[in-house]
FITOR-190831 format. One record per atom (N, C-alpha, C): residue in three letters; x, y, z. Coordinates in steps of 0.05 Angstrom, whole numbers, padded with zeros to 5 digits, always signed. Example, Ala and Ser with C-alpha at 12.3 -4.5 7.8 and 13.67 -1.06 7.14 Angstrom:
// FITOR-190831
ALA+00264-00114+00156
ALA+00246-00090+00156
ALA+00264-00066+00156
SER+00257-00045+00142
SER+00273-00021+00143
SER+00258+00001+00157
END
This chain:
// FITOR-190831
UNK+00559-00288+01015
UNK+00531-00277+01027
UNK+00533-00273+01055
UNK+00536-00244+01068
UNK+00532-00239+01088
UNK+00515-00244+01109
UNK+00508-00255+01133
UNK+00483-00252+01139
UNK+00496-00244+01174
UNK+00482-00221+01183
UNK+00487-00219+01216
UNK+00463-00235+01231
UNK+00469-00247+01250
UNK+00443-00257+01258
UNK+00444-00248+01291
UNK+00426-00255+01307
UNK+00422-00247+01336
UNK+00448-00248+01355
UNK+00459-00278+01343
UNK+00497-00269+01363
UNK+00510-00256+01348
UNK+00515-00238+01338
UNK+00523-00225+01335
UNK+00525-00198+01352
UNK+00551-00183+01360
UNK+00543-00153+01375
UNK+00544-00130+01364
UNK+00550-00135+01343
UNK+00560-00125+01326
UNK+00528-00107+01302
UNK+00506-00087+01308
UNK+00494-00077+01298
UNK+00494-00064+01268
UNK+00513-00058+01264
UNK+00524-00033+01243
UNK+00553-00030+01236
UNK+00561-00044+01199
UNK+00589-00042+01203
UNK+00590-00015+01173
UNK+00596+00005+01179
UNK+00601+00030+01150
UNK+00631+00036+01147
UNK+00621+00031+01122
UNK+00647+00038+01098
UNK+00645+00067+01094
UNK+00659+00078+01097
UNK+00652+00107+01084
UNK+00686+00112+01067
UNK+00686+00119+01042
UNK+00707+00124+01025
UNK+00729+00106+01021
UNK+00721+00082+01028
UNK+00748+00067+01028
UNK+00753+00054+01005
UNK+00782+00050+01003
UNK+00794+00044+00979
UNK+00811+00029+00985
UNK+00822+00004+00966
UNK+00842-00011+00973
UNK+00863-00013+00945
UNK+00879-00012+00949
UNK+00902-00015+00930
UNK+00925-00029+00936
UNK+00926-00059+00918
UNK+00957-00070+00923
UNK+00983-00056+00901
UNK+01000-00057+00920
UNK+01030-00045+00912
UNK+01041-00063+00907
UNK+01057-00067+00881
UNK+01081-00093+00866
UNK+01098-00081+00852
UNK+01123-00069+00865
UNK+01144-00059+00855
UNK+01131-00035+00842
UNK+01133-00022+00814
UNK+01119+00000+00802
UNK+01097-00001+00796
UNK+01087-00022+00797
UNK+01055-00035+00790
UNK+01035-00025+00816
UNK+01022-00010+00804
UNK+00991-00007+00825
UNK+00966-00011+00824
UNK+00954-00039+00833
UNK+00927-00042+00828
UNK+00905-00034+00844
UNK+00894-00023+00825
UNK+00870-00011+00853
UNK+00841-00024+00851
UNK+00831-00041+00875
UNK+00817-00059+00876
UNK+00784-00045+00882
UNK+00787-00033+00910
UNK+00759-00024+00916
UNK+00772+00015+00911
UNK+00749+00021+00901
UNK+00756+00049+00904
UNK+00732+00068+00909
UNK+00744+00089+00929
UNK+00720+00103+00948
UNK+00686+00089+00952
UNK+00691+00065+00970
UNK+00667+00052+00983
UNK+00661+00059+00994
UNK+00635+00069+01001
UNK+00618+00073+01026
UNK+00589+00062+01019
UNK+00584+00052+01041
UNK+00563+00035+01046
UNK+00558+00023+01085
UNK+00528+00016+01082
UNK+00529+00003+01106
UNK+00521-00018+01114
UNK+00517-00027+01132
UNK+00516-00052+01133
UNK+00505-00062+01156
UNK+00470-00061+01156
UNK+00455-00061+01177
UNK+00455-00100+01192
UNK+00459-00103+01217
UNK+00453-00132+01235
UNK+00420-00139+01226
UNK+00418-00164+01214
UNK+00391-00176+01206
UNK+00382-00167+01187
UNK+00405-00164+01160
UNK+00393-00165+01139
UNK+00412-00171+01119
UNK+00412-00184+01093
UNK+00428-00207+01088
UNK+00441-00192+01053
UNK+00460-00195+01053
UNK+00482-00176+01035
UNK+00491-00199+01009
UNK+00493-00200+00984
UNK+00505-00216+00974
UNK+00521-00193+00954
UNK+00553-00205+00958
UNK+00575-00199+00933
UNK+00575-00208+00918
UNK+00564-00195+00891
UNK+00572-00205+00865
UNK+00582-00193+00837
UNK+00601-00208+00828
UNK+00615-00200+00812
UNK+00640-00217+00797
UNK+00637-00214+00774
UNK+00660-00225+00757
UNK+00690-00235+00773
UNK+00706-00258+00774
UNK+00729-00264+00782
UNK+00742-00239+00786
UNK+00762-00239+00807
UNK+00786-00212+00801
UNK+00776-00197+00801
UNK+00751-00188+00813
UNK+00735-00158+00817
UNK+00741-00144+00844
UNK+00742-00160+00866
UNK+00749-00145+00891
UNK+00729-00161+00919
UNK+00720-00183+00909
UNK+00703-00198+00925
UNK+00707-00200+00953
UNK+00729-00213+00944
UNK+00748-00224+00972
UNK+00761-00203+00989
UNK+00772-00190+00974
UNK+00782-00167+00980
UNK+00777-00144+01004
UNK+00744-00143+00990
UNK+00734-00132+01006
UNK+00721-00141+01033
UNK+00724-00164+01035
UNK+00708-00183+01055
UNK+00740-00181+01079
UNK+00766-00191+01077
UNK+00787-00189+01081
UNK+00787-00162+01093
UNK+00775-00131+01082
UNK+00781-00108+01089
UNK+00767-00107+01115
UNK+00734-00108+01107
UNK+00716-00112+01132
UNK+00729-00134+01150
UNK+00732-00152+01152
UNK+00745-00167+01173
UNK+00770-00158+01189
UNK+00780-00139+01177
UNK+00807-00130+01189
UNK+00831-00150+01184
UNK+00831-00161+01164
UNK+00852-00185+01150
UNK+00867-00164+01140
UNK+00857-00141+01119
UNK+00879-00125+01104
UNK+00862-00098+01116
UNK+00882-00081+01120
UNK+00877-00050+01117
UNK+00872-00031+01101
UNK+00846-00015+01097
UNK+00843-00006+01071
UNK+00866+00016+01072
UNK+00873+00026+01047
UNK+00896+00035+01037
UNK+00887+00073+01049
UNK+00856+00075+01040
UNK+00842+00101+01044
UNK+00817+00093+01059
UNK+00803+00114+01073
UNK+00780+00109+01084
UNK+00774+00099+01114
UNK+00749+00093+01124
UNK+00750+00089+01154
UNK+00734+00059+01159
UNK+00730+00046+01165
UNK+00717+00026+01170
UNK+00706+00035+01207
UNK+00677+00028+01202
UNK+00671+00031+01231
UNK+00653+00019+01244
UNK+00651+00005+01258
UNK+00633-00025+01279
UNK+00620-00001+01302
UNK+00604-00006+01290
UNK+00578+00015+01318
UNK+00594+00036+01329
UNK+00603+00050+01299
UNK+00617+00076+01307
UNK+00646+00072+01319
UNK+00659+00048+01322
UNK+00684+00052+01332
UNK+00701+00042+01312
UNK+00723+00056+01308
UNK+00737+00053+01284
UNK+00747+00034+01281
UNK+00758+00017+01262
UNK+00769+00000+01260
UNK+00808-00006+01268
UNK+00818+00014+01263
UNK+00843+00004+01279
UNK+00845+00013+01315
UNK+00812+00020+01327
UNK+00822+00017+01349
UNK+00802-00007+01364
UNK+00792-00025+01345
UNK+00783-00048+01354
UNK+00802-00065+01352
END
């Protein structure tokens, strides 16, 4: 569950056409495909799905631990690459 609290200085996280593909040799595994969503401060969100469907990968991309293959992530209108 993701919950933004008042202590968090970010009020909005916007994902626009975010995709994440892992490449190993000749194999490509598309984990997130063209995801667009806005997370707002003060709201509670739950990521639900079967094991291996990309929930942790999505959190890693949002946190900046992984870079999206395509798309952009904005934190209060600032591009992730600039933060």
